[in-house]
C-alpha positions as a LaTeX table, in Angstrom:
\begin{tabular}{lrrr}
\hline
Residue & $x$ (\AA) & $y$ (\AA) & $z$ (\AA) \\
\hline
Met1 & 2.73 & 18.79 & 30.18 \\
Glu2 & 5.25 & 16.04 & 30.84 \\
Asp3 & 2.51 & 13.41 & 30.46 \\
Phe4 & 1.51 & 14.93 & 27.12 \\
Leu5 & 5.09 & 14.97 & 25.82 \\
Gly6 & 5.61 & 11.46 & 27.13 \\
Ser7 & 2.63 & 10.16 & 25.16 \\
Leu8 & 3.44 & 12.13 & 21.99 \\
Gly9 & 6.48 & 10.04 & 21.08 \\
Pro10 & 4.70 & 6.65 & 21.24 \\
Leu11 & 1.71 & 8.12 & 19.37 \\
Leu12 & 3.99 & 9.36 & 16.58 \\
Ala13 & 5.75 & 5.98 & 16.41 \\
Ser14 & 2.40 & 4.21 & 16.11 \\
Thr15 & 1.30 & 6.68 & 13.44 \\
Ile16 & 4.39 & 5.87 & 11.36 \\
Arg17 & 3.85 & 2.12 & 11.75 \\
Phe18 & 0.18 & 2.24 & 10.80 \\
Ala19 & 0.82 & 4.64 & 7.91 \\
Thr20 & 3.66 & 2.64 & 6.36 \\
Pro21 & 1.56 & $-0.02$ & 4.57 \\
Leu22 & $-0.83$ & 2.71 & 3.41 \\
Val23 & 2.02 & 4.75 & 1.92 \\
Phe24 & 3.42 & 1.75 & 0.08 \\
Ala25 & 0.01 & 0.84 & $-1.37$ \\
Ala26 & $-0.86$ & 4.46 & $-2.22$ \\
Leu27 & 2.43 & 4.93 & $-4.09$ \\
Gly28 & 1.73 & 1.69 & $-5.94$ \\
Gly29 & $-1.74$ & 2.84 & $-6.86$ \\
Leu30 & $-0.26$ & 6.12 & $-8.09$ \\
Phe31 & 1.91 & 4.38 & $-10.70$ \\
Ser32 & $-1.01$ & 2.29 & $-11.93$ \\
Glu33 & $-3.56$ & 5.07 & $-12.09$ \\
Arg34 & $-1.13$ & 7.62 & $-13.54$ \\
Ser35 & $-0.74$ & 5.15 & $-16.42$ \\
Gly36 & $-4.52$ & 5.02 & $-16.85$ \\
Val37 & $-5.36$ & 1.71 & $-15.12$ \\
Val38 & $-7.62$ & 1.65 & $-12.06$ \\
Asn39 & $-6.30$ & $-0.76$ & $-9.45$ \\
Ile40 & $-8.83$ & $-1.28$ & $-6.68$ \\
Gly41 & $-7.21$ & $-4.69$ & $-6.24$ \\
Leu42 & $-4.53$ & $-3.16$ & $-3.97$ \\
Glu43 & $-6.29$ & $-4.75$ & $-0.99$ \\
Gly44 & $-5.97$ & $-8.18$ & $-2.56$ \\
Leu45 & $-2.37$ & $-7.64$ & $-3.65$ \\
Met46 & $-1.43$ & $-6.64$ & $-0.11$ \\
Leu47 & $-3.18$ & $-9.67$ & 1.39 \\
Ile48 & $-1.66$ & $-12.14$ & $-1.08$ \\
Ser49 & 1.82 & $-10.70$ & $-0.51$ \\
Ala50 & 1.42 & $-10.69$ & 3.28 \\
Phe51 & 0.55 & $-14.38$ & 3.16 \\
Thr52 & 3.20 & $-15.38$ & 0.61 \\
Gly53 & 5.87 & $-13.51$ & 2.53 \\
Val54 & 5.06 & $-15.45$ & 5.70 \\
Val55 & 5.10 & $-18.74$ & 3.77 \\
Gly56 & 8.52 & $-17.90$ & 2.33 \\
Ala57 & 9.88 & $-16.93$ & 5.75 \\
Trp58 & 8.34 & $-20.06$ & 7.32 \\
Tyr59 & 10.08 & $-22.45$ & 4.93 \\
Ser60 & 13.38 & $-20.58$ & 4.66 \\
Gly61 & 13.70 & $-19.17$ & 8.17 \\
Asn62 & 14.78 & $-15.85$ & 6.64 \\
Ala63 & 12.79 & $-12.61$ & 6.53 \\
Phe64 & 14.44 & $-11.41$ & 3.33 \\
Val65 & 13.54 & $-14.60$ & 1.50 \\
Gly66 & 9.98 & $-14.07$ & 2.70 \\
Leu67 & 10.11 & $-10.52$ & 1.36 \\
Gly68 & 11.25 & $-11.86$ & $-2.01$ \\
Phe69 & 8.33 & $-14.32$ & $-2.08$ \\
Gly70 & 5.91 & $-11.54$ & $-1.21$ \\
Leu71 & 7.23 & $-9.19$ & $-3.90$ \\
Ala72 & 7.09 & $-11.96$ & $-6.50$ \\
Ala73 & 3.46 & $-12.74$ & $-5.60$ \\
Gly74 & 2.48 & $-9.07$ & $-5.77$ \\
Leu75 & 4.13 & $-8.70$ & $-9.16$ \\
Ile76 & 2.53 & $-11.86$ & $-10.59$ \\
Phe77 & $-1.00$ & $-10.95$ & $-9.57$ \\
Ala78 & $-0.52$ & $-7.35$ & $-10.69$ \\
Leu79 & 0.53 & $-8.64$ & $-14.10$ \\
Ile80 & $-2.60$ & $-10.81$ & $-14.17$ \\
His81 & $-4.62$ & $-7.66$ & $-13.54$ \\
Ala82 & $-2.67$ & $-5.89$ & $-16.31$ \\
Leu83 & $-3.26$ & $-8.77$ & $-18.72$ \\
Met84 & $-7.00$ & $-8.72$ & $-18.09$ \\
Cys85 & $-7.37$ & $-4.94$ & $-18.24$ \\
Ile86 & $-4.82$ & $-3.87$ & $-20.85$ \\
Thr87 & $-4.56$ & $-6.80$ & $-23.24$ \\
Phe88 & $-8.06$ & $-8.26$ & $-22.94$ \\
Glu89 & $-9.72$ & $-4.91$ & $-22.12$ \\
Ala90 & $-11.75$ & $-6.37$ & $-19.24$ \\
Asp91 & $-13.57$ & $-4.06$ & $-16.86$ \\
Gln92 & $-10.88$ & $-2.76$ & $-14.50$ \\
Ile93 & $-13.15$ & $-2.58$ & $-11.46$ \\
Ile94 & $-14.33$ & $-6.17$ & $-11.91$ \\
Ser95 & $-10.77$ & $-7.41$ & $-12.42$ \\
Gly96 & $-9.60$ & $-5.69$ & $-9.23$ \\
Thr97 & $-12.58$ & $-7.03$ & $-7.30$ \\
Ala98 & $-11.81$ & $-10.54$ & $-8.52$ \\
Ile99 & $-8.25$ & $-10.24$ & $-7.17$ \\
Ile100 & $-9.60$ & $-9.17$ & $-3.78$ \\
Leu101 & $-12.04$ & $-12.09$ & $-3.63$ \\
Leu102 & $-9.33$ & $-14.51$ & $-4.76$ \\
Ala103 & $-7.02$ & $-13.20$ & $-2.06$ \\
Leu104 & $-9.62$ & $-13.52$ & 0.69 \\
Gly105 & $-10.66$ & $-17.04$ & $-0.27$ \\
Gly106 & $-7.29$ & $-18.30$ & $-1.48$ \\
Thr107 & $-5.27$ & $-17.28$ & 1.57 \\
Gly108 & $-7.88$ & $-18.80$ & 3.89 \\
Phe109 & $-7.78$ & $-22.09$ & 1.97 \\
Leu110 & $-3.97$ & $-22.18$ & 1.78 \\
Met111 & $-3.67$ & $-21.40$ & 5.49 \\
Val112 & $-5.30$ & $-24.74$ & 6.24 \\
Glu113 & $-3.35$ & $-26.57$ & 3.52 \\
Ile114 & 0.07 & $-25.25$ & 4.56 \\
Phe115 & $-0.18$ & $-24.61$ & 8.31 \\
Gly116 & $-2.90$ & $-27.11$ & 9.20 \\
Ser117 & $-5.41$ & $-24.61$ & 10.56 \\
Gly118 & $-7.00$ & $-21.26$ & 9.77 \\
Gly119 & $-6.93$ & $-18.07$ & 11.77 \\
Thr120 & $-3.33$ & $-17.10$ & 12.46 \\
Ser121 & $-0.16$ & $-18.72$ & 11.15 \\
Pro122 & 2.82 & $-19.74$ & 13.31 \\
Arg123 & 5.31 & $-16.98$ & 14.06 \\
Val124 & 8.04 & $-16.42$ & 11.48 \\
Pro125 & 11.21 & $-14.30$ & 11.33 \\
Gly126 & 10.27 & $-10.66$ & 10.79 \\
Phe127 & 11.87 & $-7.27$ & 10.32 \\
Lys128 & 13.06 & $-5.94$ & 13.67 \\
Glu129 & 13.54 & $-2.34$ & 14.68 \\
Ile130 & 16.96 & $-0.94$ & 13.76 \\
Pro131 & 17.78 & 2.28 & 15.63 \\
Ile132 & 19.84 & 4.72 & 13.56 \\
Pro133 & 22.80 & 5.98 & 15.63 \\
Leu134 & 22.57 & 9.61 & 16.73 \\
Leu135 & 19.24 & 10.23 & 14.97 \\
Ser136 & 17.38 & 7.82 & 17.23 \\
Asp137 & 18.78 & 9.69 & 20.25 \\
Ile138 & 17.03 & 12.95 & 19.33 \\
Pro139 & 14.62 & 13.76 & 22.17 \\
Leu140 & 10.95 & 13.04 & 21.59 \\
Phe141 & 10.99 & 12.50 & 17.80 \\
Gly142 & 14.16 & 10.45 & 17.43 \\
Pro143 & 12.88 & 7.10 & 18.76 \\
Ala144 & 9.58 & 7.48 & 16.89 \\
Leu145 & 11.12 & 8.27 & 13.49 \\
Phe146 & 14.49 & 6.56 & 13.58 \\
Ser147 & 13.96 & 3.44 & 15.65 \\
Gln148 & 11.91 & 1.59 & 13.07 \\
Ser149 & 12.31 & $-1.43$ & 10.83 \\
Leu150 & 14.15 & $-1.49$ & 7.52 \\
Leu151 & 10.87 & $-1.36$ & 5.57 \\
Val152 & 9.89 & 1.90 & 7.26 \\
Tyr153 & 13.19 & 3.50 & 6.23 \\
Leu154 & 12.54 & 2.26 & 2.69 \\
Met155 & 9.13 & 3.95 & 2.82 \\
Tyr156 & 10.81 & 7.23 & 3.84 \\
Ala157 & 13.09 & 7.01 & 0.80 \\
Leu158 & 10.42 & 5.98 & $-1.67$ \\
Ile159 & 8.30 & 9.11 & $-1.20$ \\
Pro160 & 10.88 & 11.56 & $-2.67$ \\
Ile161 & 12.13 & 8.91 & $-5.12$ \\
Thr162 & 8.61 & 8.40 & $-6.47$ \\
Trp163 & 8.09 & 12.16 & $-6.77$ \\
Phe164 & 11.36 & 12.50 & $-8.68$ \\
Val165 & 10.60 & 9.58 & $-10.99$ \\
Val166 & 7.06 & 10.75 & $-11.77$ \\
Tyr167 & 7.82 & 14.47 & $-12.25$ \\
Arg168 & 11.49 & 14.73 & $-13.21$ \\
Thr169 & 12.31 & 11.78 & $-15.49$ \\
Pro170 & 11.39 & 10.85 & $-19.08$ \\
Phe171 & 9.76 & 7.67 & $-17.76$ \\
Gly172 & 7.53 & 9.69 & $-15.44$ \\
Leu173 & 6.59 & 12.09 & $-18.22$ \\
Arg174 & 5.59 & 9.20 & $-20.47$ \\
Leu175 & 3.69 & 7.52 & $-17.64$ \\
Arg176 & 1.67 & 10.65 & $-16.87$ \\
Ala177 & 1.04 & 11.29 & $-20.55$ \\
Thr178 & $-0.20$ & 7.71 & $-20.95$ \\
Gly179 & $-2.83$ & 8.34 & $-18.31$ \\
Glu180 & $-3.81$ & 11.69 & $-19.77$ \\
Val181 & $-3.51$ & 11.52 & $-23.58$ \\
Pro182 & $-2.47$ & 8.02 & $-24.67$ \\
Glu183 & $-2.99$ & 8.96 & $-28.34$ \\
Ala184 & $-0.17$ & 11.51 & $-28.10$ \\
Val185 & 2.12 & 8.95 & $-26.46$ \\
Asp186 & 1.39 & 6.47 & $-29.23$ \\
Thr187 & 2.02 & 9.12 & $-31.88$ \\
Ala188 & 5.39 & 9.87 & $-30.27$ \\
Gly189 & 6.38 & 6.24 & $-30.79$ \\
Val190 & 6.03 & 5.09 & $-27.18$ \\
Ser191 & 4.03 & 1.94 & $-26.52$ \\
Val192 & 0.94 & 2.72 & $-24.42$ \\
Thr193 & 0.58 & $-0.96$ & $-23.60$ \\
Arg194 & 4.14 & $-1.22$ & $-22.32$ \\
Met195 & 3.83 & 1.92 & $-20.18$ \\
Arg196 & 0.60 & 0.68 & $-18.63$ \\
Tyr197 & 2.14 & $-2.72$ & $-17.90$ \\
Phe198 & 5.04 & $-0.95$ & $-16.19$ \\
Gly199 & 2.65 & 1.14 & $-14.10$ \\
Val200 & 0.56 & $-1.83$ & $-12.97$ \\
Ala201 & 3.66 & $-3.95$ & $-12.29$ \\
Leu202 & 5.12 & $-1.22$ & $-10.06$ \\
Ser203 & 1.79 & $-1.01$ & $-8.22$ \\
Gly204 & 2.00 & $-4.73$ & $-7.48$ \\
Ile205 & 5.54 & $-4.52$ & $-6.14$ \\
Leu206 & 4.84 & $-1.52$ & $-3.92$ \\
Ala207 & 1.56 & $-2.97$ & $-2.62$ \\
Ala208 & 3.53 & $-6.13$ & $-1.84$ \\
Phe209 & 5.92 & $-4.13$ & 0.34 \\
Gly210 & 2.89 & $-2.89$ & 2.26 \\
Gly211 & 1.50 & $-6.40$ & 2.67 \\
Val212 & 4.80 & $-7.88$ & 3.80 \\
Tyr213 & 5.21 & $-5.03$ & 6.29 \\
Leu214 & 1.85 & $-5.92$ & 7.81 \\
Ser215 & 2.70 & $-9.58$ & 8.33 \\
Met216 & 6.45 & $-9.33$ & 8.98 \\
Gly217 & 6.96 & $-5.76$ & 10.21 \\
Leu218 & 3.99 & $-4.97$ & 12.42 \\
Leu219 & 3.56 & $-8.67$ & 13.26 \\
Ser220 & 5.56 & $-11.83$ & 12.67 \\
Ala221 & 2.64 & $-13.93$ & 11.46 \\
Phe222 & $-0.22$ & $-13.92$ & 8.97 \\
Ser223 & $-3.80$ & $-13.54$ & 10.13 \\
Glu224 & $-6.73$ & $-14.09$ & 7.78 \\
Gly225 & $-8.09$ & $-10.83$ & 6.41 \\
Met226 & $-5.33$ & $-8.90$ & 8.18 \\
Thr227 & $-5.32$ & $-6.07$ & 5.63 \\
Gly228 & $-8.67$ & $-4.96$ & 7.07 \\
Gly229 & $-9.53$ & $-2.56$ & 4.25 \\
Arg230 & $-6.13$ & $-0.87$ & 4.13 \\
Gly231 & $-5.99$ & $-1.20$ & 0.36 \\
Phe232 & $-9.18$ & 0.84 & 0.07 \\
Ile233 & $-7.88$ & 3.40 & 2.58 \\
Ala234 & $-4.70$ & 3.67 & 0.47 \\
Leu235 & $-6.85$ & 4.41 & $-2.58$ \\
Ala236 & $-8.66$ & 7.08 & $-0.59$ \\
Ala237 & $-5.28$ & 8.54 & 0.41 \\
Leu238 & $-4.27$ & 8.57 & $-3.26$ \\
Ile239 & $-7.41$ & 10.50 & $-4.24$ \\
Phe240 & $-7.15$ & 12.77 & $-1.20$ \\
Gly241 & $-3.53$ & 13.48 & $-2.20$ \\
Arg242 & $-4.61$ & 14.22 & $-5.81$ \\
Trp243 & $-2.43$ & 11.50 & $-7.36$ \\
Asn244 & 0.70 & 13.20 & $-6.04$ \\
Pro245 & 3.29 & 11.17 & $-4.05$ \\
Ile246 & 3.73 & 13.86 & $-1.38$ \\
Gly247 & $-0.02$ & 14.42 & $-1.01$ \\
Ala248 & $-0.78$ & 10.70 & $-0.93$ \\
Ala249 & 1.87 & 10.11 & 1.74 \\
Gly250 & 0.51 & 13.00 & 3.80 \\
Ala251 & $-3.02$ & 11.60 & 3.57 \\
Ala252 & $-1.73$ & 8.15 & 4.54 \\
Leu253 & $-0.09$ & 9.68 & 7.62 \\
Leu254 & $-3.42$ & 11.28 & 8.53 \\
Phe255 & $-5.19$ & 7.92 & 8.30 \\
Gly256 & $-2.33$ & 6.28 & 10.20 \\
Phe257 & $-2.70$ & 8.87 & 12.95 \\
Ala258 & $-6.44$ & 8.12 & 13.17 \\
Gln259 & $-5.68$ & 4.43 & 13.60 \\
Ala260 & $-2.99$ & 5.13 & 16.18 \\
Val261 & $-5.46$ & 7.21 & 18.17 \\
Thr262 & $-7.96$ & 4.33 & 18.19 \\
Val263 & $-5.34$ & 2.00 & 19.63 \\
Arg264 & $-4.09$ & 4.38 & 22.31 \\
Ala265 & $-7.39$ & 5.97 & 23.32 \\
Pro266 & $-8.76$ & 4.83 & 26.73 \\
Gln267 & $-11.30$ & 2.13 & 25.91 \\
Asp268 & $-13.01$ & 2.49 & 29.28 \\
Val269 & $-14.08$ & 6.00 & 28.23 \\
Val270 & $-14.95$ & 5.43 & 24.56 \\
Pro271 & $-16.44$ & 2.11 & 23.35 \\
Asn272 & $-13.92$ & 0.06 & 21.35 \\
Glu273 & $-16.40$ & $-0.46$ & 18.51 \\
Phe274 & $-16.68$ & 3.31 & 18.06 \\
Leu275 & $-12.90$ & 3.73 & 18.09 \\
Gln276 & $-12.46$ & 1.11 & 15.38 \\
Met277 & $-14.84$ & 3.05 & 13.15 \\
Ile278 & $-12.72$ & 6.21 & 13.15 \\
Pro279 & $-10.24$ & 5.41 & 10.31 \\
Tyr280 & $-13.05$ & 4.25 & 8.02 \\
Val281 & $-15.31$ & 7.20 & 8.83 \\
Leu282 & $-12.37$ & 9.51 & 8.15 \\
Thr283 & $-11.86$ & 7.78 & 4.80 \\
Ile284 & $-15.49$ & 8.38 & 3.82 \\
Val285 & $-15.37$ & 12.01 & 4.95 \\
Ala286 & $-12.16$ & 12.63 & 3.01 \\
Leu287 & $-13.61$ & 11.11 & $-0.15$ \\
Val288 & $-16.84$ & 13.08 & 0.12 \\
Ala289 & $-15.06$ & 16.34 & 0.91 \\
Phe290 & $-12.16$ & 16.15 & $-1.53$ \\
Ala291 & $-12.94$ & 13.62 & $-4.26$ \\
Gly292 & $-14.93$ & 16.22 & $-6.21$ \\
Arg293 & $-11.97$ & 18.63 & $-6.18$ \\
Ala294 & $-9.40$ & 16.01 & $-7.18$ \\
Val295 & $-8.90$ & 15.71 & $-10.93$ \\
Ala296 & $-8.10$ & 12.14 & $-11.94$ \\
Pro297 & $-5.97$ & 11.34 & $-15.00$ \\
Ala298 & $-8.18$ & 11.94 & $-18.04$ \\
Ala299 & $-7.78$ & 8.46 & $-19.56$ \\
Ile300 & $-8.05$ & 6.47 & $-16.33$ \\
Gly301 & $-10.19$ & 3.37 & $-16.66$ \\
Lys302 & $-10.39$ & 3.65 & $-20.45$ \\
Pro303 & $-8.88$ & 0.88 & $-22.63$ \\
Tyr304 & $-6.68$ & 2.19 & $-25.41$ \\
Arg305 & $-7.28$ & 0.91 & $-28.91$ \\
Lys306 & $-4.72$ & 1.92 & $-31.48$ \\
Glu307 & $-6.40$ & 3.38 & $-34.53$ \\
\hline
\end{tabular}
């Protein structure tokens, strides 16, 4: 029993760490898709921001400057996606795929140009764990939940904030209406284009937080392809959670738990290759089992043309 309780705390801490970038990206995807714009480019936005954040921290020697660089990069590329999909009415899936391919190739190229070699960048200042007094002293759960980095605490706060914004504010009402019945929003005098730009821009910023957490929270360096499909898992969490912030965060925690189990499971008993499959298999199972029951916003993926 003592061995079980002793391992539960570290497992929970790992679950929180692995789930954090997924929660950020899923919340970002929620704003975009609630406005009616599909954003499968979350994977690329996370990767670009992870790299840009490390570059900013490398040149400045400051983690917060790196965070600013990462957020700016996420916002810029999200706005490019918005420009292509909303203004030019390009296919939203193709635009998102292009961002992913650009991120994969561009970060690999710039790694060599900036750091002199590919693979993994030099170490940079990152976000260290900050124990919260009293709360971090709670037995078992305290160290796991309240001895985390600043970005994890921000993730905790953003879940209820996002719920409140989406369901209890005029902005959230307009955003949801834009993804459901954009004609009604337009008739009410609200710009559909502006609301969709806001939604996609927020998705870029939140995905950037997830990317920067990967490179400067979990690690203190950038590694090529380090997102490892997390953007797609975040999309699965969003669908699994039925485009609801609480549901999406809960699904992200489930996927984070699966990844934590793969890291802490005894590899001499179960082959490592099998363990690494678990989060992705769980993603597929969740999509197959729940995607049919989840009702997406009615106007998602459809360009709006004012009559």
